[in-house]
mmCIF file of the C-alpha atoms, coordinates in Angstrom:
data_MODEL
# 
_entry.id   MODEL 
# 
loop_
_atom_site.group_PDB 
_atom_site.id 
_atom_site.type_symbol 
_atom_site.label_atom_id 
_atom_site.label_alt_id 
_atom_site.label_comp_id 
_atom_site.label_asym_id 
_atom_site.label_entity_id 
_atom_site.label_seq_id 
_atom_site.pdbx_PDB_ins_code 
_atom_site.Cartn_x 
_atom_site.Cartn_y 
_atom_site.Cartn_z 
_atom_site.occupancy 
_atom_site.B_iso_or_equiv 
_atom_site.pdbx_formal_charge 
_atom_site.auth_seq_id 
_atom_site.auth_comp_id 
_atom_site.auth_asym_id 
_atom_site.auth_atom_id 
_atom_site.pdbx_PDB_model_num 
ATOM 1  C CA . MET A 1 1  ? -27.162 -2.949  -11.645 1.00 0.00 ? 1  MET A CA 1 
ATOM 2  C CA . THR A 1 2  ? -27.020 -5.913  -13.816 1.00 0.00 ? 2  THR A CA 1 
ATOM 3  C CA . TRP A 1 3  ? -27.011 -9.182  -12.329 1.00 0.00 ? 3  TRP A CA 1 
ATOM 4  C CA . LEU A 1 4  ? -25.888 -12.221 -14.291 1.00 0.00 ? 4  LEU A CA 1 
ATOM 5  C CA . GLY A 1 5  ? -26.675 -15.782 -13.811 1.00 0.00 ? 5  GLY A CA 1 
ATOM 6  C CA . VAL A 1 6  ? -24.670 -18.957 -13.734 1.00 0.00 ? 6  VAL A CA 1 
ATOM 7  C CA . ASP A 1 7  ? -24.699 -22.247 -15.812 1.00 0.00 ? 7  ASP A CA 1 
ATOM 8  C CA . GLU A 1 8  ? -25.533 -25.819 -14.622 1.00 0.00 ? 8  GLU A CA 1 
ATOM 9  C CA . HIS A 1 9  ? -21.841 -25.561 -13.917 1.00 0.00 ? 9  HIS A CA 1 
ATOM 10 C CA . GLY A 1 10 ? -21.907 -22.671 -11.829 1.00 0.00 ? 10 GLY A CA 1 
ATOM 11 C CA . GLN A 1 11 ? -19.997 -20.493 -14.390 1.00 0.00 ? 11 GLN A CA 1 
ATOM 12 C CA . ILE A 1 12 ? -20.908 -17.316 -16.018 1.00 0.00 ? 12 ILE A CA 1 
ATOM 13 C CA . ASP A 1 13 ? -21.054 -16.949 -19.885 1.00 0.00 ? 13 ASP A CA 1 
ATOM 14 C CA . LEU A 1 14 ? -18.669 -14.896 -20.867 1.00 0.00 ? 14 LEU A CA 1 
ATOM 15 C CA . ASP A 1 15 ? -20.500 -13.848 -23.902 1.00 0.00 ? 15 ASP A CA 1 
ATOM 16 C CA . GLU A 1 16 ? -23.373 -12.751 -21.778 1.00 0.00 ? 16 GLU A CA 1 
ATOM 17 C CA . LEU A 1 17 ? -20.889 -10.604 -19.756 1.00 0.00 ? 17 LEU A CA 1 
ATOM 18 C CA . GLU A 1 18 ? -19.622 -9.302  -22.785 1.00 0.00 ? 18 GLU A CA 1 
ATOM 19 C CA . LYS A 1 19 ? -23.059 -8.027  -23.691 1.00 0.00 ? 19 LYS A CA 1 
ATOM 20 C CA . ALA A 1 20 ? -24.142 -6.712  -20.172 1.00 0.00 ? 20 ALA A CA 1 
ATOM 21 C CA . VAL A 1 21 ? -21.058 -4.409  -19.969 1.00 0.00 ? 21 VAL A CA 1 
ATOM 22 C CA . ARG A 1 22 ? -22.376 -1.069  -21.498 1.00 0.00 ? 22 ARG A CA 1 
ATOM 23 C CA . PRO A 1 23 ? -20.549 2.351   -22.326 1.00 0.00 ? 23 PRO A CA 1 
ATOM 24 C CA . ASP A 1 24 ? -22.106 3.313   -18.792 1.00 0.00 ? 24 ASP A CA 1 
ATOM 25 C CA . THR A 1 25 ? -21.140 0.729   -16.602 1.00 0.00 ? 25 THR A CA 1 
ATOM 26 C CA . ALA A 1 26 ? -18.190 1.822   -14.045 1.00 0.00 ? 26 ALA A CA 1 
ATOM 27 C CA . ILE A 1 27 ? -17.172 -1.501  -12.524 1.00 0.00 ? 27 ILE A CA 1 
ATOM 28 C CA . VAL A 1 28 ? -17.714 -5.247  -12.957 1.00 0.00 ? 28 VAL A CA 1 
ATOM 29 C CA . THR A 1 29 ? -17.221 -7.028  -10.058 1.00 0.00 ? 29 THR A CA 1 
ATOM 30 C CA . VAL A 1 30 ? -17.003 -10.788 -9.576  1.00 0.00 ? 30 VAL A CA 1 
ATOM 31 C CA . MET A 1 31 ? -15.360 -13.560 -7.190  1.00 0.00 ? 31 MET A CA 1 
ATOM 32 C CA . TRP A 1 32 ? -12.517 -15.347 -8.097  1.00 0.00 ? 32 TRP A CA 1 
ATOM 33 C CA . ALA A 1 33 ? -13.508 -18.627 -6.284  1.00 0.00 ? 33 ALA A CA 1 
ATOM 34 C CA . ASN A 1 34 ? -17.044 -19.490 -5.166  1.00 0.00 ? 34 ASN A CA 1 
ATOM 35 C CA . ASN A 1 35 ? -17.083 -20.291 -1.172  1.00 0.00 ? 35 ASN A CA 1 
ATOM 36 C CA . GLU A 1 36 ? -19.984 -22.689 -1.511  1.00 0.00 ? 36 GLU A CA 1 
ATOM 37 C CA . THR A 1 37 ? -19.745 -24.588 -4.768  1.00 0.00 ? 37 THR A CA 1 
ATOM 38 C CA . GLY A 1 38 ? -15.639 -24.248 -5.022  1.00 0.00 ? 38 GLY A CA 1 
ATOM 39 C CA . VAL A 1 39 ? -16.098 -22.807 -8.803  1.00 0.00 ? 39 VAL A CA 1 
ATOM 40 C CA . LEU A 1 40 ? -13.258 -21.021 -10.166 1.00 0.00 ? 40 LEU A CA 1 
ATOM 41 C CA . PHE A 1 41 ? -14.144 -18.137 -12.301 1.00 0.00 ? 41 PHE A CA 1 
ATOM 42 C CA . PRO A 1 42 ? -12.182 -17.079 -15.175 1.00 0.00 ? 42 PRO A CA 1 
ATOM 43 C CA . ILE A 1 43 ? -10.400 -13.934 -13.777 1.00 0.00 ? 43 ILE A CA 1 
ATOM 44 C CA . HIS A 1 44 ? -7.948  -13.020 -16.494 1.00 0.00 ? 44 HIS A CA 1 
ATOM 45 C CA . GLU A 1 45 ? -10.510 -13.539 -19.638 1.00 0.00 ? 45 GLU A CA 1 
ATOM 46 C CA . ILE A 1 46 ? -13.080 -11.566 -17.268 1.00 0.00 ? 46 ILE A CA 1 
ATOM 47 C CA . ALA A 1 47 ? -10.328 -8.679  -17.031 1.00 0.00 ? 47 ALA A CA 1 
ATOM 48 C CA . GLU A 1 48 ? -9.541  -8.701  -20.574 1.00 0.00 ? 48 GLU A CA 1 
ATOM 49 C CA . ILE A 1 49 ? -13.365 -8.037  -21.529 1.00 0.00 ? 49 ILE A CA 1 
ATOM 50 C CA . VAL A 1 50 ? -14.005 -5.525  -18.911 1.00 0.00 ? 50 VAL A CA 1 
ATOM 51 C CA . ARG A 1 51 ? -10.873 -3.712  -19.910 1.00 0.00 ? 51 ARG A CA 1 
ATOM 52 C CA . LYS A 1 52 ? -11.737 -3.265  -23.567 1.00 0.00 ? 52 LYS A CA 1 
ATOM 53 C CA . LYS A 1 53 ? -15.150 -2.110  -22.520 1.00 0.00 ? 53 LYS A CA 1 
ATOM 54 C CA . HIS A 1 54 ? -13.290 0.679   -20.675 1.00 0.00 ? 54 HIS A CA 1 
ATOM 55 C CA . ALA A 1 55 ? -14.673 -0.299  -17.336 1.00 0.00 ? 55 ALA A CA 1 
ATOM 56 C CA . ILE A 1 56 ? -13.147 -0.931  -13.797 1.00 0.00 ? 56 ILE A CA 1 
ATOM 57 C CA . PHE A 1 57 ? -12.776 -4.675  -13.095 1.00 0.00 ? 57 PHE A CA 1 
ATOM 58 C CA . HIS A 1 58 ? -12.718 -5.944  -9.308  1.00 0.00 ? 58 HIS A CA 1 
ATOM 59 C CA . THR A 1 59 ? -12.379 -9.129  -8.132  1.00 0.00 ? 59 THR A CA 1 
ATOM 60 C CA . ASP A 1 60 ? -13.148 -10.701 -4.416  1.00 0.00 ? 60 ASP A CA 1 
ATOM 61 C CA . ALA A 1 61 ? -10.476 -13.271 -3.933  1.00 0.00 ? 61 ALA A CA 1 
ATOM 62 C CA . VAL A 1 62 ? -11.111 -13.900 -0.304  1.00 0.00 ? 62 VAL A CA 1 
ATOM 63 C CA . GLN A 1 63 ? -11.486 -17.576 -1.245  1.00 0.00 ? 63 GLN A CA 1 
ATOM 64 C CA . ALA A 1 64 ? -8.968  -17.866 -3.562  1.00 0.00 ? 64 ALA A CA 1 
ATOM 65 C CA . VAL A 1 65 ? -6.104  -16.137 -1.771  1.00 0.00 ? 65 VAL A CA 1 
ATOM 66 C CA . GLY A 1 66 ? -3.697  -18.880 -0.514  1.00 0.00 ? 66 GLY A CA 1 
ATOM 67 C CA . LYS A 1 67 ? -5.158  -21.600 -2.511  1.00 0.00 ? 67 LYS A CA 1 
ATOM 68 C CA . ILE A 1 68 ? -4.455  -20.814 -6.024  1.00 0.00 ? 68 ILE A CA 1 
ATOM 69 C CA . PRO A 1 69 ? -1.476  -19.210 -7.661  1.00 0.00 ? 69 PRO A CA 1 
ATOM 70 C CA . ILE A 1 70 ? -2.292  -15.509 -7.914  1.00 0.00 ? 70 ILE A CA 1 
ATOM 71 C CA . ASN A 1 71 ? 0.109   -13.295 -9.959  1.00 0.00 ? 71 ASN A CA 1 
ATOM 72 C CA . LEU A 1 72 ? -0.917  -9.750  -10.046 1.00 0.00 ? 72 LEU A CA 1 
ATOM 73 C CA . ASP A 1 73 ? 2.168   -8.626  -12.097 1.00 0.00 ? 73 ASP A CA 1 
ATOM 74 C CA . HIS A 1 74 ? 0.096   -10.589 -15.320 1.00 0.00 ? 74 HIS A CA 1 
ATOM 75 C CA . ALA A 1 75 ? -3.843  -9.874  -14.220 1.00 0.00 ? 75 ALA A CA 1 
ATOM 76 C CA . LYS A 1 76 ? -5.475  -6.732  -15.641 1.00 0.00 ? 76 LYS A CA 1 
ATOM 77 C CA . ILE A 1 77 ? -7.424  -6.519  -12.394 1.00 0.00 ? 77 ILE A CA 1 
ATOM 78 C CA . ASN A 1 78 ? -8.114  -3.163  -10.921 1.00 0.00 ? 78 ASN A CA 1 
ATOM 79 C CA . PHE A 1 79 ? -8.989  -3.743  -7.652  1.00 0.00 ? 79 PHE A CA 1 
ATOM 80 C CA . LEU A 1 80 ? -8.923  -7.053  -5.923  1.00 0.00 ? 80 LEU A CA 1 
ATOM 81 C CA . SER A 1 81 ? -10.150 -8.000  -2.231  1.00 0.00 ? 81 SER A CA 1 
ATOM 82 C CA . VAL A 1 82 ? -8.835  -10.226 0.653   1.00 0.00 ? 82 VAL A CA 1 
ATOM 83 C CA . SER A 1 83 ? -9.520  -10.541 3.978   1.00 0.00 ? 83 SER A CA 1 
ATOM 84 C CA . GLY A 1 84 ? -6.808  -10.564 7.014   1.00 0.00 ? 84 GLY A CA 1 
ATOM 85 C CA . HIS A 1 85 ? -8.028  -13.660 8.492   1.00 0.00 ? 85 HIS A CA 1 
ATOM 86 C CA . LYS A 1 86 ? -6.926  -15.876 5.197   1.00 0.00 ? 86 LYS A CA 1 
ATOM 87 C CA . LEU A 1 87 ? -3.263  -14.319 5.700   1.00 0.00 ? 87 LEU A CA 1 
ATOM 88 C CA . HIS A 1 88 ? -3.542  -15.282 9.408   1.00 0.00 ? 88 HIS A CA 1 
ATOM 89 C CA . CYS A 1 89 ? -3.903  -11.622 10.721  1.00 0.00 ? 89 CYS A CA 1 
ATOM 90 C CA . PRO A 1 90 ? -5.024  -10.950 14.180  1.00 0.00 ? 90 PRO A CA 1 
ATOM 91 C CA . LYS A 1 91 ? -8.923  -10.092 14.151  1.00 0.00 ? 91 LYS A CA 1 
ATOM 92 C CA . ALA A 1 92 ? -9.669  -6.627  14.512  1.00 0.00 ? 92 ALA A CA 1 
ATOM 93 C CA . SER A 1 93 ? -6.056  -5.422  13.163  1.00 0.00 ? 93 SER A CA 1 
ATOM 94 C CA . ALA A 1 94 ? -4.412  -4.437  9.988   1.00 0.00 ? 94 ALA A CA 1 
ATOM 95 C CA . CYS A 1 95 ? -1.915  -6.412  8.697   1.00 0.00 ? 95 CYS A CA 1 
ATOM 96 C CA . SER A 1 96 ? 0.724   -6.425  5.605   1.00 0.00 ? 96 SER A CA 1 
ATOM 97 C CA . THR A 1 97 ? 2.439   -9.093  3.803   1.00 0.00 ? 97 THR A CA 1 
# 
């Protein structure tokens, strides 16, 4: 497992990310929006880097969904996580929209 730090603005260095994704990297996961700082990560650029490296890309979009436009038709995201409570689903139940 490889952990990348963030700079003084809470952003990851995309060059550092590109160097960190090795031939044996299976999956890269990055949160779309940080729930504590509000920082939005450049998900589309990250997804492009990961795709070029032939790894799978996952983003945790729990804090982003409903707050910023998310168009999955144009995103190169393999997996995206959301939480039902952000979509007004009842607790402990399945919800689809």
